[in-house]
C-alpha positions as CSV (number, residue, x, y, z in Angstrom):
1,M,0.0,0.0,0.0
2,G,1.2,3.5,-0.7
3,E,1.9,6.0,2.0
4,E,-1.0,8.5,2.5
5,N,-0.2,12.2,2.9
6,H,-2.4,14.0,5.4
7,H,-2.3,17.8,4.7
8,A,-3.5,20.1,7.5
9,P,-6.2,22.6,6.4
10,P,-4.9,26.1,5.8
11,P,-5.4,28.4,8.8
12,V,-8.5,30.6,8.7
13,Q,-7.5,34.2,8.3
14,A,-9.4,36.8,10.4
15,P,-11.0,39.5,8.3
16,P,-9.1,42.7,8.2
17,A,-9.9,45.2,10.9
18,G,-11.8,48.3,9.8
19,P,-15.3,49.8,9.4
20,P,-18.2,47.4,8.6
21,P,-19.3,47.3,4.9
22,P,-21.7,50.1,4.1
23,N,-25.4,49.5,4.1
24,L,-26.4,49.2,0.5
25,A,-29.8,50.6,1.2
26,L,-28.2,53.9,2.2
27,S,-26.7,54.3,-1.2
28,R,-30.2,54.5,-2.7
29,G,-31.4,57.5,-0.8
30,P,-31.5,59.2,2.6
31,V,-33.0,57.6,5.7
32,W,-35.2,60.0,7.6
33,N,-34.7,60.1,11.4
34,P,-37.8,60.3,13.7
35,A,-39.0,63.9,14.3
36,E,-41.0,64.7,17.4
37,Q,-42.1,68.0,15.9
38,L,-43.1,68.9,12.3
39,L,-40.6,71.4,10.9
40,Q,-42.8,72.8,8.1
41,L,-45.2,74.6,10.5
42,H,-45.2,78.4,10.1
43,Y,-46.7,79.0,13.5
44,C,-46.8,76.5,16.3
45,I,-49.1,76.4,19.3
46,H,-47.8,79.5,21.1
47,S,-46.7,81.6,18.2
48,N,-49.2,83.9,16.5
49,P,-49.6,85.4,13.0
50,S,-50.5,89.1,12.6
51,W,-53.9,90.2,13.9
52,P,-55.5,90.7,10.4
53,E,-54.2,87.3,9.3
54,A,-55.3,85.7,12.6
55,L,-58.8,87.1,12.2
56,L,-59.1,85.7,8.7
57,L,-57.7,82.3,9.8
58,G,-60.2,82.3,12.7
59,F,-63.1,82.9,10.3
60,Q,-61.8,80.0,8.2
61,H,-62.0,77.7,11.2
62,Y,-65.6,78.9,11.8
63,I,-66.6,78.1,8.3
64,V,-65.0,74.6,8.4
65,M,-66.8,73.6,11.6
66,L,-70.1,75.0,10.4
67,G,-70.7,72.0,8.0
68,T,-71.0,69.4,10.8
69,T,-73.3,71.8,12.8
70,V,-75.7,72.2,10.0
71,L,-75.6,68.5,9.1
72,I,-76.5,67.5,12.6
73,A,-79.4,69.9,12.8
74,T,-80.6,68.9,9.3
75,T,-80.6,65.3,10.3
76,L,-82.2,65.5,13.7
77,V,-84.6,68.5,13.8
78,P,-87.1,67.2,11.1
79,A,-87.2,63.8,12.8
80,M,-88.0,65.5,16.1
81,G,-90.9,67.3,14.5
82,G,-89.3,70.7,14.2
83,D,-89.7,73.2,11.4
84,H,-87.2,75.5,9.7
85,G,-87.4,78.0,12.5
86,D,-86.6,75.3,15.0
87,K,-83.6,74.2,12.9
88,A,-82.3,77.7,12.8
89,R,-82.5,78.0,16.6
90,V,-80.9,74.6,17.1
91,I,-78.0,75.7,14.9
92,Q,-77.6,78.9,16.9
93,S,-77.5,76.9,20.2
94,L,-74.9,74.4,18.8
95,L,-72.7,77.3,17.6
96,F,-73.0,79.1,20.9
97,M,-72.0,76.1,22.9
98,S,-69.2,75.2,20.5
99,G,-67.8,78.7,21.0
100,V,-68.0,78.5,24.8
101,N,-66.6,75.0,25.0
102,T,-63.7,75.8,22.6
103,L,-62.7,78.7,24.8
104,L,-62.9,76.5,27.9
105,Q,-60.7,73.8,26.3
106,T,-58.1,76.2,24.9
107,W,-57.9,78.2,28.2
108,F,-58.2,75.6,30.9
109,G,-58.5,72.1,29.3
110,S,-56.2,70.6,26.8
111,R,-54.7,74.0,25.8
112,L,-54.4,72.6,22.3
113,P,-55.8,74.5,19.2
114,T,-58.9,72.3,18.9
115,V,-62.4,73.5,18.0
116,M,-65.1,71.7,19.9
117,G,-68.1,70.9,17.7
118,G,-71.2,68.7,17.7
119,S,-70.5,65.0,17.9
120,F,-72.2,62.4,15.7
121,A,-71.7,59.9,18.5
122,F,-74.9,61.2,20.1
123,L,-77.1,60.5,17.1
124,L,-78.0,56.9,18.1
125,P,-79.3,57.8,21.6
126,V,-81.1,60.9,20.2
127,L,-82.7,58.8,17.5
128,S,-83.8,56.3,20.2
129,I,-85.4,59.2,22.1
130,I,-87.2,60.4,19.0
131,N,-88.4,56.8,18.2
132,D,-89.9,56.5,21.7
133,Y,-92.1,59.6,21.1
134,T,-93.2,58.7,17.6
135,D,-96.3,56.7,18.7
136,R,-97.3,59.3,21.4
137,T,-100.1,61.7,20.7
138,F,-99.2,65.4,20.7
139,S,-101.3,68.4,19.8
140,S,-98.8,69.5,17.2
141,E,-95.5,68.5,15.7
142,H,-93.9,71.5,17.4
143,E,-95.0,70.2,20.8
144,R,-93.4,66.9,19.9
145,F,-90.2,68.7,19.1
146,I,-90.2,70.6,22.4
147,Y,-90.9,67.5,24.4
148,T,-88.1,65.6,22.6
149,I,-85.5,68.3,23.0
150,R,-86.4,68.6,26.7
151,T,-85.7,64.9,27.1
152,I,-82.4,65.3,25.3
153,Q,-81.5,68.1,27.7
154,G,-82.2,65.9,30.7
155,S,-80.1,63.0,29.3
156,L,-77.2,65.3,28.5
157,I,-77.2,66.8,32.0
158,V,-77.0,63.4,33.7
159,S,-74.6,61.8,31.2
160,S,-72.2,64.7,31.5
161,F,-71.2,63.3,34.9
162,V,-69.6,60.3,33.2
163,N,-67.0,62.6,31.6
164,I,-66.7,64.7,34.7
165,F,-65.9,61.6,36.8
166,L,-63.5,60.0,34.2
167,G,-61.6,63.3,33.9
168,F,-61.4,64.8,37.4
169,S,-60.9,61.4,39.1
170,K,-57.9,60.9,36.7
171,T,-59.3,57.6,35.6
172,W,-59.1,58.6,31.9
173,G,-55.5,59.8,32.3
174,N,-54.5,56.5,34.0
175,L,-56.1,54.6,31.0
176,T,-54.0,56.6,28.6
177,R,-50.8,55.6,30.4
178,L,-51.4,52.2,28.9
179,F,-51.0,53.6,25.4
180,S,-48.0,53.3,23.2
181,P,-47.2,54.5,19.7
182,I,-48.6,51.2,18.5
183,I,-52.0,52.1,19.9
184,I,-51.9,55.8,19.0
185,V,-51.4,54.9,15.3
186,P,-54.8,53.2,14.7
187,V,-56.6,55.4,17.2
188,V,-55.7,58.6,15.4
189,C,-56.0,57.0,12.0
190,V,-59.6,56.0,12.5
191,V,-60.5,59.4,13.9
192,G,-60.1,60.5,10.3
193,L,-60.9,57.3,8.4
194,G,-63.9,56.5,10.5
195,L,-65.7,59.5,9.1
196,F,-65.5,58.4,5.5
197,S,-69.3,58.4,5.1
198,R,-69.2,62.2,5.4
199,G,-66.6,62.5,2.6
200,F,-67.3,61.3,-0.9
201,P,-70.7,59.7,-0.2
202,L,-72.0,63.1,0.9
203,L,-70.2,64.8,-1.9
204,A,-71.9,62.5,-4.4
205,D,-75.3,63.9,-3.4
206,C,-74.4,66.8,-5.7
207,V,-71.4,65.9,-7.9
208,Q,-72.0,69.1,-10.0
209,I,-70.6,71.3,-7.1
210,G,-68.9,68.8,-4.8
211,L,-66.4,67.3,-7.3
212,P,-65.3,70.8,-8.7
213,M,-64.8,71.9,-5.1
214,L,-62.5,69.0,-4.4
215,I,-60.5,69.4,-7.6
216,L,-60.2,73.1,-7.3
217,L,-59.1,72.9,-3.6
218,V,-56.3,70.4,-4.4
219,M,-55.2,72.3,-7.5
220,T,-55.2,75.7,-5.9
221,Q,-53.8,74.9,-2.5
222,Q,-51.1,72.4,-3.6
223,Y,-50.2,73.0,-7.3
224,L,-51.0,76.6,-8.0
225,K,-49.0,77.9,-5.0
226,R,-45.9,76.2,-6.4
227,L,-46.4,77.9,-9.8
228,Y,-46.9,81.4,-8.4
229,H,-44.4,81.8,-5.6
230,A,-45.5,85.4,-4.9
231,A,-48.9,84.1,-3.8
232,H,-47.5,81.0,-2.1
233,H,-48.5,81.9,1.5
234,I,-51.8,83.4,0.5
235,L,-52.9,80.3,-1.4
236,E,-51.5,77.9,1.2
237,R,-53.4,79.5,4.1
238,F,-56.6,80.9,2.4
239,A,-57.2,78.7,-0.6
240,L,-60.0,77.0,1.2
241,L,-61.9,80.2,1.7
242,L,-61.3,81.3,-1.9
243,C,-62.5,77.9,-3.3
244,I,-65.6,77.9,-1.1
245,A,-66.5,81.4,-2.4
246,V,-66.0,80.4,-6.1
247,I,-67.9,77.1,-5.9
248,W,-70.7,78.7,-3.8
249,A,-71.1,81.4,-6.4
250,F,-71.1,78.7,-9.1
251,A,-73.8,76.8,-7.2
252,A,-75.9,80.0,-7.0
253,I,-75.6,80.6,-10.7
254,L,-76.7,77.1,-11.4
255,T,-79.7,77.6,-9.1
256,V,-80.8,80.8,-10.7
257,A,-80.3,79.4,-14.2
258,G,-82.7,76.6,-13.4
259,A,-80.3,73.8,-13.7
260,Y,-82.1,71.8,-10.9
261,N,-85.7,72.7,-11.7
262,T,-86.5,69.2,-12.9
263,A,-84.1,67.3,-10.7
264,K,-85.2,65.0,-7.9
265,T,-86.2,66.5,-4.5
266,Q,-83.0,65.2,-2.8
267,T,-80.8,66.6,-5.5
268,Q,-82.4,70.0,-5.2
269,V,-82.0,70.0,-1.4
270,S,-78.3,69.1,-1.8
271,C,-77.5,71.4,-4.8
272,R,-79.6,74.5,-4.6
273,T,-78.5,77.4,-2.5
274,D,-82.1,78.5,-1.7
275,R,-83.4,75.3,-0.2
276,S,-82.0,75.5,3.4
277,N,-84.8,78.1,4.3
278,L,-82.5,79.3,7.1
279,M,-82.3,83.0,6.0
280,S,-86.1,83.4,6.1
281,S,-86.6,81.5,9.4
282,A,-83.6,82.6,11.5
283,P,-84.3,85.4,14.0
284,W,-82.2,88.6,13.7
285,I,-81.0,88.5,17.2
286,K,-81.5,85.7,19.8
287,V,-79.2,85.0,22.7
288,P,-79.3,81.3,23.8
289,Y,-80.1,81.1,27.5
290,P,-80.5,78.3,30.1
291,F,-83.6,76.1,29.7
292,Q,-84.8,78.0,26.7
293,W,-86.9,75.0,25.6
294,G,-88.4,74.4,29.0
295,T,-87.7,72.2,32.1
296,P,-85.5,69.1,31.3
297,I,-87.2,65.7,31.3
298,F,-85.2,62.9,33.0
299,R,-85.9,59.3,31.9
300,A,-83.5,56.5,33.0
301,S,-83.9,54.5,29.8
302,H,-82.6,57.4,27.7
303,V,-79.9,58.5,30.1
304,F,-78.0,55.2,29.8
305,G,-77.7,55.5,26.0
306,M,-76.5,59.0,26.3
307,M,-73.8,57.8,28.8
308,G,-72.5,55.5,26.1
309,A,-72.2,58.5,23.8
310,A,-70.4,60.5,26.4
311,L,-67.8,57.8,26.7
312,V,-67.5,57.6,22.9
313,S,-67.0,61.4,22.7
314,S,-64.1,61.1,25.2
315,A,-62.4,58.5,23.0
316,E,-62.9,60.6,19.9
317,S,-61.5,63.7,21.6
318,T,-58.5,61.8,22.9
319,G,-57.5,60.6,19.4
320,A,-58.0,64.1,18.0
321,F,-55.9,65.7,20.8
322,F,-52.9,63.6,19.8
323,A,-53.3,64.6,16.1
324,A,-53.7,68.3,17.1
325,A,-50.6,68.2,19.3
326,R,-48.6,66.9,16.4
327,L,-50.0,69.4,13.9
328,S,-49.4,72.3,16.2
329,G,-45.8,71.5,17.1
330,A,-46.6,70.4,20.7
331,T,-45.5,67.2,22.5
332,P,-48.1,64.4,22.9
333,P,-50.5,65.5,25.7
334,P,-49.6,64.1,29.1
335,A,-52.0,61.9,31.1
336,H,-52.9,64.7,33.5
337,V,-53.8,67.0,30.6
338,L,-56.0,64.4,29.0
339,S,-57.8,63.9,32.3
340,R,-58.2,67.6,32.7
341,S,-59.6,68.1,29.2
342,I,-62.1,65.2,29.4
343,G,-63.3,66.5,32.8
344,L,-63.8,69.9,31.3
345,Q,-65.6,68.3,28.3
346,G,-68.0,66.9,30.8
347,L,-68.6,70.3,32.3
348,G,-69.2,71.6,28.7
349,M,-71.7,68.8,28.2
350,L,-73.5,69.8,31.4
351,L,-73.7,73.4,30.0
352,E,-75.1,72.0,26.7
353,G,-77.8,70.2,28.5
354,I,-78.7,73.4,30.4
355,F,-78.6,75.6,27.3
356,G,-80.6,73.1,25.2
357,S,-78.2,71.7,22.7
358,V,-79.3,68.5,20.8
359,V,-76.0,66.7,21.0
360,G,-72.8,66.9,23.1
361,T,-69.5,68.2,21.7
362,T,-66.2,66.6,20.8
363,V,-63.1,67.8,19.1
364,S,-63.9,68.8,15.5
365,V,-61.7,66.5,13.4
366,E,-62.0,68.7,10.3
367,N,-60.6,71.7,12.2
368,V,-57.7,69.5,13.3
369,G,-57.0,68.7,9.7
370,L,-57.1,72.4,8.9
371,L,-54.1,72.9,11.1
372,G,-52.1,70.7,8.8
373,L,-53.6,72.1,5.6
374,T,-52.6,75.7,6.5
375,H,-49.4,74.8,8.4
376,I,-50.7,77.1,11.2
377,G,-51.2,75.5,14.7
378,S,-51.6,78.7,16.6
379,R,-53.8,78.5,19.7
380,R,-54.8,82.2,19.3
381,V,-56.3,81.6,15.9
382,V,-58.7,79.0,17.3
383,Q,-59.7,81.2,20.2
384,I,-60.5,84.0,17.7
385,S,-62.8,81.5,15.8
386,C,-64.8,81.3,19.1
387,G,-65.7,85.0,18.7
388,F,-67.2,84.2,15.2
389,M,-69.1,81.2,16.6
390,I,-70.7,83.2,19.4
391,F,-71.3,86.3,17.2
392,F,-73.1,84.4,14.5
393,S,-75.1,82.3,17.1
394,I,-76.5,85.5,18.4
395,F,-77.1,87.4,15.2
396,G,-79.0,84.7,13.4
397,K,-79.5,86.2,10.0
398,F,-75.8,86.6,9.4
399,G,-75.1,83.1,10.7
400,A,-77.9,81.7,8.5
401,F,-76.2,83.2,5.4
402,F,-73.1,81.1,5.8
403,A,-75.0,78.1,7.1
404,S,-76.8,78.0,3.7
405,I,-73.6,76.8,2.0
406,P,-74.5,73.5,0.3
407,L,-73.3,70.4,2.3
408,P,-71.5,68.8,-0.7
409,I,-69.1,71.7,-0.6
410,F,-68.2,70.8,3.0
411,A,-68.0,67.1,2.0
412,A,-65.3,68.0,-0.5
413,L,-63.3,69.7,2.3
414,Y,-63.7,66.7,4.5
415,C,-62.1,64.4,1.9
416,V,-58.9,66.4,2.3
417,L,-59.1,67.3,6.0
418,F,-60.0,63.9,7.3
419,G,-57.3,62.4,5.2
420,I,-54.7,64.7,6.8
421,V,-55.7,63.5,10.3
422,A,-55.5,59.9,9.3
423,A,-52.0,60.4,7.8
424,V,-50.9,62.1,11.0
425,G,-51.8,58.9,12.9
426,I,-49.6,56.9,10.5
427,S,-46.7,59.2,11.3
428,F,-46.6,58.0,14.9
429,I,-45.3,54.6,13.8
430,Q,-41.8,56.2,13.4
431,F,-41.4,56.1,17.2
432,A,-41.8,52.3,17.4
433,N,-40.2,49.4,15.6
434,S,-42.1,49.1,12.4
435,N,-40.1,46.0,11.4
436,S,-41.4,44.0,14.4
437,I,-43.8,41.3,13.3
438,R,-45.5,41.6,16.7
439,N,-46.1,45.3,16.2
440,I,-47.4,44.7,12.7
441,Y,-49.8,42.1,14.0
442,V,-51.2,44.4,16.8
443,L,-51.4,47.4,14.5
444,G,-53.1,45.6,11.6
445,L,-55.6,43.8,13.8
446,T,-56.5,46.9,15.7
447,L,-56.8,49.1,12.6
448,F,-59.0,46.5,10.7
449,L,-61.4,45.8,13.6
450,A,-61.7,49.5,14.4
451,I,-63.1,50.0,10.9
452,S,-64.9,46.7,10.3
453,I,-66.8,46.4,13.6
454,P,-68.3,50.0,13.5
455,Q,-69.1,49.5,9.8
456,Y,-71.2,46.4,10.7
457,F,-73.0,48.2,13.5
458,V,-73.7,51.3,11.4
459,T,-75.0,49.3,8.4
460,S,-77.1,47.1,10.7
461,T,-78.8,50.1,12.4
462,A,-82.3,51.0,11.3
463,P,-83.3,54.6,10.6
464,D,-85.1,54.7,13.9
465,G,-81.8,54.1,15.8
466,H,-82.2,50.4,16.6
467,G,-78.9,48.6,16.2
468,P,-77.8,45.0,15.9
469,V,-77.7,44.5,19.7
470,K,-81.3,43.6,20.6
471,T,-82.0,42.5,24.1
472,D,-84.9,43.1,26.5
473,G,-83.1,46.1,28.0
474,G,-83.3,49.0,25.6
475,W,-80.8,51.1,27.7
476,F,-78.3,48.2,27.4
477,N,-78.8,48.1,23.6
478,D,-78.2,51.8,23.3
479,I,-75.0,51.7,25.2
480,L,-73.4,48.8,23.2
481,N,-74.7,50.0,19.9
482,T,-73.3,53.5,20.5
483,I,-69.9,52.3,21.8
484,F,-69.3,49.7,19.0
485,S,-70.4,52.2,16.3
486,S,-67.4,54.4,17.1
487,P,-64.1,53.5,15.4
488,P,-61.8,55.4,17.9
489,T,-63.5,53.6,20.8
490,V,-63.1,50.2,19.3
491,A,-59.5,51.0,18.5
492,I,-58.8,52.0,22.1
493,I,-60.5,48.8,23.4
494,V,-58.8,46.4,21.0
495,G,-55.4,48.1,20.8
496,T,-55.0,48.6,24.6
497,L,-56.0,45.0,25.4
498,I,-53.8,43.3,22.8
499,D,-50.7,45.6,23.0
500,N,-50.5,45.3,26.8
501,T,-51.1,41.5,27.0
502,L,-49.1,40.3,24.0
503,E,-45.6,40.2,25.4
504,G,-46.1,43.8,26.7
505,K,-43.1,43.9,29.1
506,H,-40.6,42.0,26.9
507,T,-41.3,44.2,23.9
508,A,-41.3,47.6,25.6
509,V,-38.5,49.0,23.4
510,D,-40.1,47.8,20.2
511,R,-43.4,49.4,21.3
512,G,-41.6,52.7,21.6
513,L,-42.2,53.1,25.4
514,P,-38.7,54.6,26.1
515,W,-39.7,57.5,23.9
516,W,-43.3,57.6,24.9
517,G,-42.9,57.4,28.7
518,P,-41.5,60.8,29.5
519,F,-44.4,62.6,27.8
520,Q,-46.9,60.9,30.1
521,N,-45.5,62.4,33.2
522,R,-46.0,66.0,34.4
523,K,-42.2,66.6,34.6
524,G,-41.1,63.8,32.3
525,D,-40.2,66.3,29.5
526,V,-39.3,70.0,30.0
527,R,-41.6,71.0,27.1
528,N,-44.7,69.6,28.8
529,D,-45.1,72.6,31.0
530,E,-44.3,75.0,28.1
531,F,-47.2,73.7,26.0
532,Y,-49.8,72.7,28.6
533,R,-49.5,75.0,31.7
534,L,-52.6,76.9,32.5
535,P,-52.8,80.7,31.8
536,L,-52.4,83.4,34.4
537,R,-50.0,81.3,36.5
538,I,-52.9,79.3,37.8
539,N,-50.6,76.3,38.2
540,E,-48.9,78.1,41.1
541,Y,-52.1,78.5,43.1
542,M,-53.8,75.2,42.6
543,P,-52.8,71.8,44.1
544,T,-51.5,69.5,41.4
545,R,-54.2,66.9,41.9
546,F,-56.7,69.5,40.5
547,L,-54.6,70.4,37.4
């Protein structure tokens, strides 16, 4: 046999010392670092434009919130048995309370530039009240209207204590301490996306003016300002008002020319500028006053449904507060600020019941979107808009003139403004690990259920307000139907439960808690006091448990 040669393998050489090989992805473009504050804002929460510009911007906020106010009154008042005069007075009351509550929130509540407007969350319990009185005999339809609105008053007064307790007991703030960026993303997203039915479906009621409004706003506010640099700031900040004026005039020309004379009744109501009947029925001067409709009526069966709506309005406002903070250059609102704002929202609901409003208020999502559209998050601008709300609520003829703007014009605005709010929610994902499969699972499930569950409840709800939950207890039905018809409420329930129970402690870093935690404490970030301290040095004279 021949001799075998066994050769030792060559030694493995260590790689040469030096920097790691470059990431090939970086060569394809820049990587954007997370940004706590948006850098494109012209004015943040505590900086202010000039007084003439602030007045015009405040008027713009008033016009934007007017659409929801008119839509609520148009939906509810005829079903309650009211006439055009009643609708005009209901709009005046809604505007007055929106102005008062916005001032309270911007001064002593969240301190964010948020307009408080009527909430659609109260429609189901209000429709339930209307349905209960349908079979009763009244001497006139106006008497039925008065009796119904007095019952709504009583329900609002009692249900307001839900928000007062949740807020001033700090229960709501303690709940928000369980939040993380993974929860904030779907909550804020569905605050905008959950209102899709008030976008193109409402626009389609009169495509002749709604679609031109949408196209003109996008072209003017985004494209035209880049072609004419001299008018850049004017178009960026006031294109919305200019477009409303142009399309409103166009709608008036079509009305006078008889374009809708042979159209269907619903088309005429949506398109014509002379079918609101507000100008002829609104009083010249009327100051809303306590118990203007009479003594409130308290019925337990109706109160419970309204309590569910009060809880929903808190969830909706919470999501909108986070969006408003980002669009105004502020840090995310701390837990004690959210508690304070929800408690004050409850006090505002108590005032609404006393002054005879038909629904409670929540943060106006369209006005939050307007902050991003104009790049102006000034608190003073929103406070100025309160002056317009209160003025036009008292001088009814002037307010009725602007309230006669066709609703499809407002729907075109909502397509843009609600979309901005939804996109702001997506931006919060930068503070968590978006490459984590666990985060993707929680985010996707929460977002889908927050859209799918309310859609089922809304489509399964009859015109009289009866939803898919049908038990022997009507009050129990109203509570569940109202809660699960709200996308932000479902997002908070599902997101908080899953995010905190699915490896919550072991994935704290992936969830973004190291970044999120300091903002939830009063002194966790030095900017918290800068943005959220109360005016007139009130903080120095009040115990911290009341702030």
